[in-house]
C-alpha positions in Angstrom: -7.1 16.7 84.3 -8.6 14.3 86.8 -5.3 14.1 88.7 -5.4 17.9 89.0 -8.9 17.6 90.6 -7.5 15.1 93.1 -9.5 12.2 91.7 -8.3 8.7 92.5 -8.1 6.8 89.3 -8.0 3.2 88.3 -6.3 2.4 85.0 -7.7 -0.9 83.6 -5.9 -2.5 80.7 -5.4 -6.0 79.2 -1.7 -5.1 79.2 -0.3 -4.7 82.8 2.7 -2.8 81.5 0.5 -0.3 79.7 -1.7 0.1 82.8 1.4 0.7 85.0 2.8 3.3 82.6 -0.4 5.3 82.4 -0.8 5.1 86.2 2.8 6.3 86.7 2.0 9.3 84.4 -1.0 10.2 86.5 1.0 9.9 89.7 3.7 12.1 88.2 1.0 14.7 87.5 0.1 14.7 91.2 -2.8 12.2 91.1 -3.5 8.9 92.6 -3.8 6.0 90.2 -4.1 2.2 90.6 -3.0 0.1 87.7 -5.2 -2.9 87.1 -4.6 -5.6 84.5 -7.4 -7.9 83.4 -9.8 -8.7 80.6 -12.8 -6.5 81.1 -14.9 -8.8 78.9 -14.5 -11.4 81.7 -16.9 -9.6 84.1 -16.8 -12.5 86.6 -13.0 -12.2 86.9 -12.7 -8.5 86.5 -11.0 -7.0 89.6 -12.3 -3.5 89.3 -15.9 -4.7 89.5 -15.3 -6.4 92.9 -14.8 -4.6 96.2 -11.1 -3.8 96.8 -8.8 -0.9 96.1 -10.8 0.4 93.2 -14.3 0.1 94.7 -14.7 0.8 98.4 -17.7 1.8 100.5 -16.0 5.0 101.6 -15.2 6.3 98.1 -17.7 5.2 95.5 -16.9 5.4 91.8 -18.5 8.5 90.4 -16.7 9.1 87.1 -16.4 6.4 84.5 -14.6 6.6 81.2 -15.3 3.7 79.0 -12.5 3.7 76.5 -12.0 0.0 75.7 -11.5 -0.7 72.1 -10.0 -3.1 69.6 -10.3 -3.4 65.9 -9.4 -5.7 63.0 -9.5 -5.2 59.2 -11.5 -8.0 57.7 -13.8 -7.7 54.7 -17.4 -8.6 55.2 -17.9 -11.0 52.3 -20.0 -13.8 53.5 -20.1 -17.1 55.5 -16.8 -18.8 55.5 -14.8 -15.8 54.3 -14.2 -12.4 55.8 -15.3 -11.5 59.3 -15.6 -14.8 61.3 -18.0 -15.2 64.2 -15.1 -15.3 66.7 -13.7 -12.0 65.5 -17.2 -10.4 65.4 -17.9 -11.7 69.0 -14.5 -10.4 70.3 -14.8 -6.9 68.9 -18.5 -6.6 69.9 -17.5 -8.0 73.3 -14.7 -5.6 74.0 -16.1 -2.5 72.3 -19.8 -2.7 73.3 -20.3 -5.3 76.0 -17.5 -4.1 78.2 -19.0 -0.6 78.6 -22.4 -2.2 79.3 -20.9 -4.5 82.0 -18.8 -1.9 83.7 -21.5 0.8 83.7 -24.0 -1.7 85.1 -21.6 -3.0 87.7 -20.8 0.5 89.0 -24.4 1.6 89.1 -24.7 1.1 92.9 -21.6 3.3 93.4 -23.1 6.1 91.3 -26.5 5.9 93.2 -24.8 5.9 96.6 -22.8 9.0 95.6 -25.9 10.8 94.4 -24.2 11.9 91.2 -22.0 10.5 88.4 -20.5 11.1 85.0 -20.1 8.5 82.3 -18.0 9.2 79.3 -18.2 6.6 76.6 -15.7 6.8 73.7 -17.1 5.8 70.3 -15.8 6.6 66.8 -16.8 8.5 63.7 -16.8 5.1 62.0 -20.1 4.5 63.7 -21.6 7.3 61.6 -19.7 6.9 58.4 -18.7 3.2 58.3 -15.2 2.0 57.4 -13.8 -0.4 54.8 -13.2 -3.9 56.2 -14.4 -2.8 59.6 -18.1 -3.6 59.8 -17.8 -5.2 63.2 -15.9 -2.2 64.6 -18.4 0.3 63.1 -21.3 -1.7 64.5 -19.8 -1.9 68.0 -19.2 1.8 68.1 -22.7 2.5 66.8 -23.9 0.4 69.7 -21.9 2.5 72.2 -23.6 5.6 70.8 -27.0 4.0 71.2 -26.1 2.9 74.8 -24.9 6.4 75.7 -28.1 8.0 74.3 -30.4 5.5 76.1 -28.6 6.1 79.4 -28.7 9.8 79.0 -32.5 9.9 78.7 -33.0 7.5 81.6 
C-alpha cells in the first residue's frame, strides 16, 4: 500500500536476507525500498537512526511502523528456573525498547514535516496473557501503553 502511494520505505531487519527480500517485493510493486540490516536494540549503531539514505533533510521520515518482535516459550516459575533475566531483557529490549528508541530518534523528522503517523504492532497476548510467555505479553502490553501515551500527547 505504501508503495502504491509512492512512499520511500526502509526495511530494517536483523536478517539482511529478509530485509532484502521484503525490499525487493516493495520494489516489484512499484515502490522504493532500502534494505537495512542491523540490531535495532543497539541504538548507537543503528544505521536508520543516523543521517544517510533512510534519513535525509530533504525527505524526513513521516510514517513509522514499529513491527519488531521476538518471543520465547519459557515458564515463569521463579529465580533460577524459567524465564532468565537475559531472556527477559532481550524480549523487552526488542519488543518494547526498540519502538521507544526509534520513535524518539525520528521525532525531529516528524516535527520538521509537520505531520506523522506511528503504527505500533502489539499482540492480543498483551490483553489475554499466554502460557509460558510472560515476558512477551508484558512487552506487548508496554507497547500498548506507549502507543496510548503518545496518542494523548
